[in-house]
Structure formats: structure tokens, C-alpha cells
C-alpha positions as CSV (number, residue, x, y, z in Angstrom):
1,M,-35.6,171.4,93.7
2,L,-38.9,170.5,94.5
3,L,-39.5,169.8,98.4
4,L,-42.7,170.2,99.7
5,A,-46.5,170.2,98.9
6,E,-49.1,171.7,100.5
7,R,-52.7,172.4,100.5
8,E,-53.8,176.4,100.0
9,A,-57.5,177.9,101.7
10,D,-58.6,177.1,98.5
11,A,-58.3,172.8,98.8
12,R,-58.2,172.6,94.8
13,V,-54.7,174.5,94.9
14,I,-51.8,172.7,95.8
15,R,-48.6,174.9,96.9
16,C,-45.2,173.1,95.3
17,R,-42.4,174.8,97.1
18,G,-38.9,174.4,96.0
19,E,-35.5,175.3,95.6
20,G,-33.1,176.4,92.6
21,L,-29.9,178.4,91.7
22,G,-32.7,180.5,89.7
23,A,-36.3,181.5,89.6
24,F,-38.3,178.5,88.2
25,V,-39.5,178.7,84.8
26,L,-42.5,176.6,83.0
27,D,-40.9,176.1,79.9
28,S,-44.0,177.4,77.4
29,D,-42.3,175.5,74.6
30,D,-43.0,172.3,76.2
31,P,-39.5,170.9,74.5
32,L,-39.9,167.3,76.2
33,N,-43.9,167.3,75.1
34,A,-45.0,167.0,79.2
35,G,-48.2,168.7,78.6
36,D,-50.8,170.8,80.3
37,A,-49.9,169.2,83.5
38,C,-46.4,170.3,82.8
39,G,-45.2,166.7,84.2
40,F,-47.2,166.8,87.4
41,R,-49.7,164.2,88.4
42,F,-51.0,162.4,92.0
43,E,-50.7,159.2,93.5
44,G,-53.3,157.7,95.6
45,D,-55.9,160.4,94.4
46,E,-59.3,158.9,95.3
47,K,-61.6,161.4,93.9
48,L,-59.7,161.4,90.6
49,A,-58.8,165.4,90.4
50,K,-57.6,166.7,87.0
51,I,-54.8,169.3,86.9
52,I,-56.2,172.4,85.3
53,D,-53.4,174.9,85.8
54,V,-49.6,175.0,86.9
55,R,-48.1,178.2,87.5
56,V,-45.1,180.1,89.1
57,D,-46.1,182.1,92.1
58,R,-45.3,185.6,91.3
59,N,-44.8,186.5,95.0
60,D,-42.3,183.6,95.3
61,R,-40.8,182.8,92.2
62,N,-39.2,179.1,93.8
63,D,-43.2,178.0,94.5
64,L,-45.6,176.3,92.1
65,L,-49.4,176.8,92.2
66,I,-50.9,173.6,91.0
67,T,-54.6,174.1,90.4
68,C,-57.1,171.1,90.3
69,D,-60.8,170.8,88.7
70,K,-61.8,169.3,92.3
71,P,-59.9,169.1,95.6
72,P,-57.5,165.8,95.4
73,E,-58.1,163.7,98.5
74,G,-56.6,160.5,99.8
75,K,-54.8,159.0,102.7
76,N,-51.4,158.8,101.1
77,L,-51.9,161.7,98.6
78,T,-48.5,162.3,96.6
79,L,-47.8,165.1,94.2
80,C,-45.2,163.4,91.4
81,Y,-43.4,165.4,89.2
82,A,-41.7,163.6,85.9
83,L,-41.9,160.5,87.6
84,G,-44.2,157.0,87.3
85,H,-45.7,158.0,84.1
86,P,-46.8,155.5,81.4
87,A,-44.7,155.2,78.3
88,S,-45.5,157.1,75.5
89,D,-44.7,156.5,71.5
90,D,-43.4,159.9,71.1
91,G,-39.6,159.6,71.1
92,M,-39.5,161.1,74.6
93,P,-38.5,160.0,78.2
94,A,-41.9,158.6,79.9
95,N,-40.7,160.5,83.4
96,R,-40.5,164.2,82.0
97,G,-41.5,167.8,82.9
98,S,-41.3,171.4,81.8
99,L,-40.0,172.9,84.8
100,R,-36.6,174.4,84.9
101,D,-34.9,177.4,85.9
102,G,-33.8,180.4,83.6
103,F,-30.1,179.2,83.1
104,A,-29.3,178.5,79.5
105,H,-26.3,177.6,77.7
106,V,-25.4,176.8,73.7
107,S,-23.5,173.4,73.8
108,A,-20.7,173.0,71.2
109,T,-23.4,171.4,68.8
110,G,-25.8,174.7,69.1
111,T,-28.3,172.7,71.3
112,R,-29.5,175.1,74.0
113,L,-29.1,173.6,77.3
114,H,-31.0,174.2,80.3
115,R,-31.0,173.0,84.1
116,W,-34.2,170.9,84.4
117,A,-35.9,170.0,87.5
118,L,-35.4,166.8,89.4
119,P,-38.0,164.2,89.7
120,A,-40.0,164.2,92.9
121,A,-42.8,162.7,94.9
122,L,-43.8,165.1,97.6
123,P,-46.4,164.1,100.1
124,V,-49.6,166.6,100.0
125,H,-49.8,168.2,103.7
């Protein structure tokens, strides 16, 4: 679960704090086709910053560091995860991401199941 979005000293970086039953994982296989931003985007960004990197903080496995090409800015700047994306024609849900924890279980049909992160809209502080 994602809980808080706050700026780092480098204003191009947003720290997204969360909590999970296990350490966060950004699924590199991207089975939901979330793309390079891993399902993250901004609302209310007047500078139109592009997310260029998303990574799990190695010092806190339930924090994400989201790096942009320039500092995102806006009065009501909101970091969205798996929420409010436009529909696509790839057969996947519009609202999707690649964030989960390390849990996996094989279902009765042989499909590997994960605990995917829930959608979130977090004001950026």
C-alpha cells in the first residue's frame, strides 16, 4: 500500500513511502504492460515532467524513488499509481502497474499469483 509522496533534496526525485507484507518489488517482466514508469504518473504537473526512473530504495525496501527529467510542479501535484490511465488496445486493464511484494503462489491452473500494489493517488509534499 502506498502512503505518502514527498520531494527529496533533489527536486527531480519523489520518494513514495509505503507498507507491505514484504519488501517491494518492481516486476521487471512487466506482465501487465505498465511501461517504463511502472504505472506511475502525475496529475496537476504544470511542468510536464517525465518519469525516467522508478526504483526500490535499497535502504528502505518499502520506499520507491521516482526520478523525473525535471522537477514536477503544481499547486495540486498528485502522484498516481495504477489510476486514471487512458484505455489501451493491448487487452490489459487501463489502470495497471508493476509494483508488488515478493510473495508468489502457483494457482490450481498453474498461473503464478502475486500480491500487486493497490491503486493510489497521493498529494506530493
